[in-house]
SERO-4910 file (N, C-alpha, C, O; in steps of 0.05 Angstrom, whole numbers):
BEGIN
 pado doro    nc1    nc2    nc3   cac1   cac2   cac3    cc1    cc2    cc3    oc1    oc2    oc3
  Met    A    390    882    364    400    855    367    429    854    358    435    862    336
  Lys    A    446    843    374    475    843    368    483    816    356    476    795    366
  Phe    A    499    817    334    509    793    322    539    793    322    552    814    321
  Thr    A    551    769    323    579    766    317    581    742    299    567    722    302
  Phe    A    599    743    279    600    721    259    628    720    247    638    741    239
  Ser    A    639    697    245    663    692    229    665    663    223    651    647    236
  Val    A    681    656    204    685    627    198    697    612    221    693    588    223
  Leu    A    711    627    239    722    614    262    700    604    280    703    582    292
  Thr    A    679    619    282    656    611    298    642    586    286    636    567    299
  Ile    A    639    587    259    626    566    245    641    539    249    628    518    251
  Leu    A    667    540    249    682    516    251    676    500    277    682    476    279
  Ala    A    665    514    297    657    500    322    632    485    319    625    469    337
  Val    A    617    489    297    590    476    296    582    463    269    558    466    264
  Leu    A    596    450    252    585    442    225    591    414    213    603    399    228
  Gly    A    584    404    182    594    385    161    578    365    144    564    350    158
  Leu    A    575    360    114    564    337     97    558    343     67    558    367     60
  Val    A    555    324     50    547    325     22    571    325      3    589    342      6
  Ser    A    571    306    -15    593    304    -34    585    319    -60    562    316    -68
  Cys    A    603    334    -71    595    351    -94    616    353   -116    616    372   -130
  Asp    A    634    333   -118    656    334   -137    646    335   -166    661    344   -184
  Lys    A    622    326   -172    612    325   -199    604    352   -210    598    354   -234
  Phe    A    603    373   -193    594    399   -201    618    416   -210    639    416   -197
  Lys    A    614    431   -230    635    449   -241    641    471   -221    623    482   -208
  Val    A    666    478   -218    674    500   -200    674    526   -216    687    528   -237
  Thr    A    660    546   -205    660    572   -217    677    591   -200    673    591   -175
  Thr    A    695    606   -212    712    624   -197    703    653   -204    703    660   -227
  Thr    A    696    668   -183    687    696   -188    712    714   -192    735    705   -188
  Lys    A    707    738   -200    729    757   -205    743    764   -179    766    774   -179
  Asp    A    730    759   -156    742    764   -130    758    740   -120    769    741    -98
  Gly    A    757    718   -135    773    694   -127    757    675   -111    769    656   -100
  Asp    A    731    678   -108    714    659    -93    708    635   -111    701    639   -135
  Arg    A    710    611   -100    705    587   -116    680    573   -106    678    566    -83
  Leu    A    661    569   -125    635    558   -117    627    536   -136    633    536   -160
  Gln    A    613    517   -124    599    496   -140    569    499   -134    560    495   -112
  Ile    A    554    505   -155    526    510   -152    510    485   -158    512    473   -179
  His    A    495    476   -138    479    452   -140    450    458   -148    437    443   -163
  Glu    A    440    480   -137    412    487   -142    408    517   -140    419    529   -121
  Lys    A    394    529   -158    389    558   -157    361    563   -146    342    550   -153
  Gly    A    360    583   -128    334    591   -117    318    607   -137    329    616   -157
  Lys    A    293    611   -131    275    625   -150    277    655   -148    272    669   -167
  Ser    A    283    666   -124    281    695   -120    304    710   -133    301    733   -142
  Gly    A    328    698   -134    351    711   -145    362    733   -126    381    747   -134
  Lys    A    352    735   -102    360    756    -84    386    748    -70    388    726    -58
  Val    A    407    765    -72    433    760    -59    438    781    -39    427    803    -40
  Gly    A    455    775    -20    460    793      2    478    816     -6    496    814    -22
  Lys    A    473    839      7    490    863      4    499    871     32    488    862     52
  Asp    A    519    888     34    528    898     60    505    907     77    488    923     67
  Gly    A    504    898    101    482    906    120    459    887    120    442    889    138
  Asp    A    457    869    101    435    850    100    439    828    121    461    823    131
  Ile    A    417    814    128    417    792    146    411    766    130    392    766    115
  Ile    A    428    746    133    424    721    118    421    698    138    432    698    159
  Ser    A    404    679    129    399    655    145    405    631    128    395    628    106
  Phe    A    421    612    139    429    589    123    438    566    140    446    569    163
  Asp    A    436    542    129    447    518    141    474    513    128    478    521    105
  Leu    A    492    501    142    519    498    133    532    472    142    528    463    165
  Ile    A    546    459    124    560    434    129    589    438    120    593    450     99
  Ile    A    608    428    135    636    430    127    648    402    125    644    385    143
  Lys    A    663    398    104    677    372    100    706    378     92    712    399     81
  Thr    A    723    359     97    751    361     87    751    353     58    730    344     47
  Ala    A    774    356     45    776    348     16    772    318     13    764    309     -8
  Ala    A    777    303     34    774    274     33    745    266     42    740    242     46
  Asp    A    727    286     44    699    281     51    695    272     80    674    260     86
  Ser    A    714    277     97    709    272    126    692    295    137    698    318    133
  Val    A    671    287    151    653    307    162    665    320    186    675    306    204
  Ile    A    665    346    187    673    360    211    650    364    230    650    354    253
  Lys    A    629    377    221    604    379    236    582    388    217    586    394    194
  Asp    A    557    387    228    534    391    211    513    408    225    503    400    246
  Ser    A    507    431    214    487    449    228    459    437    228    443    444    246
  Tyr    A    453    420    209    427    406    209    425    388    234    404    388    248
  Lys    A    446    373    239    445    355    262    446    370    288    435    362    308
  Glu    A    459    393    288    460    410    311    433    424    316    428    434    338
  Gly    A    416    425    295    391    439    297    395    469    300    379    483    313
  Gln    A    416    479    287    423    507    292    432    520    265    456    521    259
  Ala    A    413    530    250    420    546    226    432    573    235    429    581    258
  Phe    A    445    585    216    459    611    222    442    634    213    431    633    190
  Thr    A    439    654    229    426    680    222    446    702    229    450    707    253
  Val    A    458    714    209    481    732    214    480    755    194    469    752    172
  Pro    A    494    777    200    497    798    181    519    790    161    539    779    169
  Ile    A    514    795    136    534    789    116    557    809    117    552    833    120
  Gln    A    581    800    115    604    818    117    628    806    104    630    781    101
  Lys    A    647    822     95    670    813     81    689    797     99    690    801    123
  Gly    A    702    778     86    721    761    100    749    774    102    753    796     91
  Ala    A    768    759    115    794    771    120    815    763     99    838    773    100
  Phe    A    808    746     79    827    739     59    812    732     33    789    725     33
  Lys    A    827    734     10    815    728    -16    807    699    -17    822    681    -10
  Gly    A    783    694    -27    773    667    -28    761    656     -2    758    632      1
  Ser    A    755    674     17    744    666     43    715    658     40    702    665     20
  Phe    A    705    643     59    677    634     59    659    658     61    639    660     47
  Glu    A    666    677     78    649    701     82    645    716     55    623    725     49
  Asn    A    667    719     40    664    733     14    646    719     -5    631    731    -20
  Ala    A    647    692     -5    631    677    -23    601    679    -18    585    676    -36
  Leu    A    594    686      7    566    688     14    552    710     -2    527    709     -6
  Tyr    A    567    730    -12    555    751    -28    546    741    -55    531    755    -69
  His    A    554    717    -63    547    706    -89    526    683    -87    519    671   -107
  Ile    A    517    678    -63    497    656    -59    470    668    -54    465    682    -35
  Gly    A    451    662    -72    425    674    -71    406    659    -53    411    637    -45
  Glu    A    384    673    -46    363    661    -30    352    636    -44    344    636    -67
  Gly    A    352    613    -29    343    588    -40    365    572    -53    360    549    -60
  Asp    A    389    583    -57    411    569    -70    422    547    -52    422    550    -28
  Ser    A    431    525    -65    448    505    -51    475    506    -65    477    500    -89
  Thr    A    496    512    -50    522    517    -62    544    507    -44    542    508    -19
  Thr    A    565    497    -56    589    490    -41    611    511    -46    616    517    -69
  Val    A    623    521    -25    645    540    -27    670    525    -20    672    512      0
  Leu    A    690    528    -37    716    516    -32    735    537    -20    739    558    -32
  Val    A    746    530      3    763    549     17    790    536     23    791    514     33
  Asn    A    811    550     15    838    539     19    844    536     49    843    555     64
  Ala    A    850    511     57    855    505     85    879    520     96    878    529    119
  Asp    A    900    523     80    924    537     89    918    566     97    926    575    118
  Ser    A    903    579     80    896    608     85    879    610    110    883    628    126
  Leu    A    860    592    113    842    593    136    856    588    162    853    603    181
  Phe    A    873    568    163    887    562    188    909    582    194    915    586    217
  Lys    A    920    594    173    939    616    178    925    639    192    936    651    211
  Leu    A    901    646    182    885    667    195    879    660    224    880    677    242
  Met    A    873    635    229    867    626    256    892    625    274    890    623    299
  Gly    A    916    625    262    940    624    277    945    596    288    957    593    310
  Gln    A    936    576    274    938    548    283    949    530    261    946    536    238
  Pro    A    962    508    269    971    489    249    947    474    237    925    474    250
  Leu    A    950    462    214    928    446    202    920    424    221    936    411    233
  Ser    A    894    420    223    884    399    241    889    371    228    893    370    204
  Pro    A    891    351    244    895    323    233    873    317    213    849    323    218
  Gly    A    881    305    191    862    298    170    858    319    149    844    314    130
  Ile    A    870    343    153    868    364    133    895    368    121    914    377    134
  Ala    A    897    361     95    923    361     82    932    389     74    915    406     68
  Lys    A    958    393     74    969    419     65    961    424     36    964    406     19
  Gly    A    952    448     30    944    455      3    916    446     -6    908    451    -28
  Ser    A    902    433     12    876    423      6    854    444     11    860    465     22
  Asp    A    830    438      2    807    455      6    788    443     26    784    419     28
  Leu    A    776    461     41    753    453     57    727    459     41    727    478     26
  Lys    A    707    442     44    682    446     30    661    457     49    653    443     69
  Phe    A    651    480     43    630    493     59    604    490     43    601    504     22
  Ile    A    586    473     51    562    467     36    539    484     48    532    480     71
  Val    A    528    502     32    509    522     42    482    518     30    479    514      6
  Lys    A    461    519     46    434    522     37    424    549     47    419    552     71
  Met    A    421    568     29    413    595     36    383    597     39    369    595     19
  His    A    373    600     63    344    600     68    332    628     63    310    629     52
  Lys    A    346    649     72    333    675     71    354    697     69    375    696     81
  Val    A    348    717     53    364    742     51    345    765     56    325    769     42
  Gln    A    351    781     77    334    803     84    350    828     89    373    827     98
  Thr    A    337    851     83    349    876     92    346    877    123    331    862    135
  Arg    A    361    894    135    359    896    164    330    905    172    320    896    193
  Ala    A    318    922    156    291    931    162    271    908    161    253    906    177
  Glu    A    274    891    140    257    868    137    260    849    161    241    838    171
  Phe    A    285    845    168    291    826    191    279    837    217    266    822    231
  Asp    A    283    863    222    272    874    247    242    873    247    230    868    268
  Lys    A    229    878    224    199    876    223    190    848    228    170    844    242
  Glu    A    203    828    217    196    801    222    197    794    252    179    781    262
  Leu    A    218    803    265    221    798    293    199    812    309    187    800    328
  Ala    A    193    837    302    173    852    316    145    839    312    129    838    331
  Asp    A    139    830    288    114    817    283    111    791    299     90    785    311
  Lys    A    133    776    300    133    751    315    128    756    345    114    741    358
  Lys    A    141    777    355    138    784    383    109    793    390     98    785    410
  Ser    A     97    809    372     71    819    377     50    797    376     29    799    390
  Leu    A     54    777    360     35    755    357     39    733    378     23    715    380
  Glu    A     61    734    392     68    712    410     47    706    431     40    682    435
  Pro    A     35    726    445     15    719    466     -8    702    454    -17    682    467
  Lys    A    -18    710    431    -40    694    419    -31    667    409    -45    647    412
  Thr    A     -6    666    398      5    640    389      7    621    412      0    597    410
  Val    A     17    630    435     21    613    459     -7    605    470    -11    581    477
  Ala    A    -25    624    472    -52    617    482    -66    597    465    -79    578    475
  Asp    A    -64    600    438    -76    581    420    -64    553    423    -78    533    422
  Phe    A    -37    552    426    -24    527    429    -33    513    454    -38    489    454
  Ala    A    -35    528    476    -43    516    502    -72    505    500    -78    484    510
  Ala    A    -89    520    487   -117    512    484   -119    486    468   -137    469    473
  Lys    A   -103    483    448   -104    460    430    -90    436    441    -98    413    436
  Asn    A    -68    440    455    -50    418    462    -48    411    491    -37    390    499
  Met    A    -59    428    509    -56    424    538    -83    424    551    -95    446    555
  Lys    A    -93    401    558   -120    399    570   -120    412    598   -102    406    614
  Asn    A   -139    429    603   -143    442    629   -117    457    637   -109    456    661
  Ala    A   -105    471    618    -80    486    625    -85    508    645   -106    522    644
  Leu    A    -66    512    663    -66    534    681    -47    555    671    -30    550    654
  Lys    A    -49    579    682    -32    601    674    -22    616    699    -38    624    715
  Thr    A      4    620    701     15    634    723     13    664    719      6    673    697
  Ala    A     18    680    739     17    709    737     38    719    717     35    741    706
  Glu    A     59    704    713     81    711    695     74    705    666     89    713    648
  Gly    A     52    690    661     45    684    634     54    656    624     53    651    600
  Ile    A     62    639    643     70    612    636     45    594    637     32    592    658
  Tyr    A     39    580    615     18    560    615     30    533    623     53    527    615
  Tyr    A     15    518    638     25    492    646      2    473    652    -20    481    659
  Thr    A      9    447    650    -10    426    658      4    406    674     27    398    668
  Glu    A     -8    396    695      4    376    713     -4    349    703    -26    339    706
  Asn    A     16    335    690     11    309    680      9    288    702     -5    268    700
  Ser    A     24    293    723     24    276    747     31    293    771     53    304    772
  Val    A     12    296    789     16    313    812     33    299    833     26    277    842
  Gly    A     54    311    842     71    299    862     58    300    890     39    315    894
  Asn    A     69    284    908     58    284    935     78    294    956     75    291    980
  Gly    A    100    307    945    120    318    963    118    348    966     97    360    960
  Ala    A    140    360    976    140    389    981    143    404    954    151    393    934
  Thr    A    137    430    956    142    448    933    168    463    939    172    473    961
  Pro    A    186    465    919    213    477    924    211    507    927    193    520    916
  Val    A    230    518    941    232    547    945    261    556    940    279    539    938
  Asp    A    265    582    938    292    593    935    310    584    957    302    582    980
  Gly    A    335    577    949    354    568    968    357    537    968    376    526    979
  Glu    A    337    524    956    338    495    953    348    487    925    347    503    907
  Thr    A    357    463    923    366    452    897    347    430    888    342    411    903
  Val    A    336    433    864    318    412    854    333    394    835    352    402    822
  Val    A    325    369    835    337    349    816    315    341    797    294    330    805
  Val    A    319    346    771    298    343    751    309    326    727    333    323    723
  Glu    A    289    317    712    294    307    685    276    324    667    255    333    675
  Tyr    A    285    329    642    270    347    625    274    342    595    294    329    587
  Val    A    255    351    580    257    352    551    248    380    542    227    389    550
  Gly    A    265    394    527    259    420    516    252    418    487    267    407    471
  Lys    A    229    430    479    220    428    452    210    456    442    203    473    457
  Phe    A    211    459    415    197    481    403    168    474    401    160    452    406
  Met    A    152    494    393    123    489    392    115    470    370     93    459    369
  Asp    A    133    465    350    128    446    329    135    417    338    133    398    322
  Gly    A    145    414    363    151    388    374    180    380    370    189    360    381
  Lys    A    196    396    356    224    390    352    240    394    378    238    415    391
  Ile    A    254    373    386    270    374    411    296    389    406    311    384    387
  Phe    A    302    408    424    327    423    422    346    416    445    370    422    444
  Asp    A    335    404    466    352    397    489    337    377    507    313    378    508
  Gln    A    352    360    521    340    341    539    361    330    558    385    330    552
  Ser    A    352    320    580    371    309    600    378    280    595    396    269    608
  Asn    A    363    267    577    369    240    569    370    220    593    387    203    594
  Gly    A    351    224    611    349    206    634    369    211    656    369    197    676
  Gln    A    385    232    652    405    238    673    395    260    691    381    279    682
  Pro    A    400    258    717    391    279    736    404    306    730    428    307    725
  Phe    A    389    327    731    398    354    726    392    371    751    368    374    757
  Glu    A    412    382    764    408    397    788    406    427    783    422    438    768
  Val    A    386    440    795    382    468    792    380    481    820    361    476    834
  Pro    A    399    499    827    396    514    852    377    537    847    383    555    831
  Leu    A    355    538    861    335    559    857    343    585    869    356    586    890
  Gly    A    336    607    856    342    634    866    370    644    860    378    664    871
  Gln    A    385    630    843    412    638    836    415    645    807    438    649    797
  Ser    A    393    646    792    394    654    763    412    635    747    426    644    728
  Lys    A    412    610    754    428    590    739    414    580    714    426    567    697
  Val    A    388    585    713    372    576    690    355    600    681    355    621    693
  Ile    A    341    596    659    324    618    649    302    625    670    294    607    685
  Pro    A    293    650    670    273    658    690    248    640    690    237    635    711
  Gly    A    240    632    666    216    615    665    218    589    680    198    580    692
  Trp    A    242    578    681    246    554    697    243    559    727    231    543    741
  Glu    A    253    582    736    251    589    764    221    590    773    214    579    794
  Phe    A    205    603    756    176    604    763    162    577    759    146    570    776
  Ala    A    169    563    738    156    537    732    161    517    754    142    503    763
  Leu    A    185    514    763    192    494    783    177    498    810    172    480    824
  Lys    A    171    523    815    157    529    840    127    524    839    113    528    859
  Thr    A    117    515    816     89    506    814     87    476    819     65    465    821
  Met    A    110    462    821    111    433    823    115    423    851    123    437    869
  Lys    A    108    398    855    114    383    880    133    360    873    133    350    851
  Lys    A    148    353    893    167    330    889    152    306    880    131    298    891
  Gly    A    162    293    858    150    270    847    131    277    824    121    258    811
  Gly    A    126    302    819    108    310    798    120    312    770    144    314    767
  Lys    A    102    312    750    110    315    723     92    336    710     67    334    712
  Ser    A    103    356    698     87    378    686     98    386    659    122    381    653
  Thr    A     81    397    642     89    409    617     84    439    618     63    448    627
  Phe    A    104    454    609    103    483    610    107    496    583    123    485    567
  Ile    A     93    518    577    100    535    555    111    561    566     97    576    580
  Ile    A    136    566    561    150    589    573    152    611    552    165    606    531
  Pro    A    141    634    557    143    656    537    172    664    533    189    660    550
  Ser    A    177    675    509    205    682    502    217    702    521    241    701    527
  Ala    A    201    720    532    212    740    551    222    727    576    239    739    590
  Leu    A    213    703    583    223    688    606    242    665    598    250    649    614
  Ala    A    249    665    572    268    645    562    293    659    551    309    669    567
  Tyr    A    296    660    525    320    672    513    315    698    499    333    709    486
  Gly    A    291    708    502    284    736    494    290    743    465    288    727    447
  Glu    A    296    769    462    301    780    435    328    772    423    332    774    399
  Gln    A    346    762    440    372    754    430    372    725    420    388    718    402
  Gly    A    355    708    432    357    680    426    383    669    439    396    682    454
  Gly    A    389    644    433    413    631    444    417    603    433    398    587    434
  Gly    A    441    597    422    445    571    411    426    564    389    423    580    371
  Pro    A    412    542    391    393    534    370    366    549    372    348    544    356
  Ile    A    363    566    392    337    579    397    336    607    384    352    624    392
  Pro    A    319    611    365    317    637    351    306    659    370    294    652    391
  Pro    A    309    684    363    298    706    379    267    703    381    254    693    363
  Asn    A    256    713    404    227    715    408    214    688    404    193    686    390
  Thr    A    225    667    416    214    640    413    205    628    439    221    624    457
  Pro    A    179    623    442    169    610    466    178    580    465    181    569    444
  Leu    A    181    569    489    192    541    491    173    524    507    160    533    525
  Val    A    173    498    500    157    478    514    176    459    529    195    449    518
  Phe    A    170    455    554    187    437    571    169    417    585    149    423    597
  Asp    A    178    392    583    167    370    600    187    366    622    210    359    617
  Ile    A    178    370    647    196    368    670    185    349    691    162    349    697
  Thr    A    203    332    701    198    314    723    214    323    747    239    325    745
  Leu    A    201    329    769    215    337    793    220    313    811    202    303    825
  Asn    A    245    303    810    252    279    825    259    283    854    253    266    871
  Asp    A    271    305    860    281    309    888    285    338    894    288    355    876
  Ile    A    285    345    920    290    372    929    311    369    951    308    355    971
  Lys    A    333    384    947    355    383    967    356    410    981    354    431    969
  Lys    A    358    408   1008    359    432   1024    387    446   1021    392    467   1034
***
């Protein structure tokens, strides 16, 4: 599984929590941290380890930049050294499993690394606040085993979910479970046609990760514009129909995952097929 990670990536997705009342601790390496809560395990990351955490970034004036909780996208990345003293990446080596910590990062140093002027609302000489909740610290072997176990258990997990949550579920040859909530009375789409749908994408715990919000979403079939599971699922429907599908991870985002979707994760979709265009 391939990872890429830097604070530049994080800046595209994060922000929240005020922490001025906490004492700042400076490590011998120049990392500045405010510790809000210590985890029980005491396990900290070493080179080669995989860490999972949620992250929020704020300006010194407490303006929220972004928030990984709201994005529904925690970070799972290999721990690695940063490019300057006092960087966010370096501070991660001092944050243990279960810890809640704010890392103070000099905005001038960070934006110099990025080769960009300071953004509006970020004062010269000020600090950005990186608020971290460290969920998990694993060796690479532990991480790989967890993924392998999740993958091997997936068929039973999906079958059990379908039996419990989908009355009279059907199963395609590809392994997609589905139930027709409302059977359409129109044609069934084929490759070369474009379908117009509305959808809600959820994890098996019911948490929504994506949806069309009542807006039409067009999918040209047979052009690999969507995950393979969608291509198969849509061809079980008729125009005007509404169905719920459980798509196995191998037909979704696979071992790599994508965006808010972790590796080896089956997905649930509620899809309404509104129209078929030739």
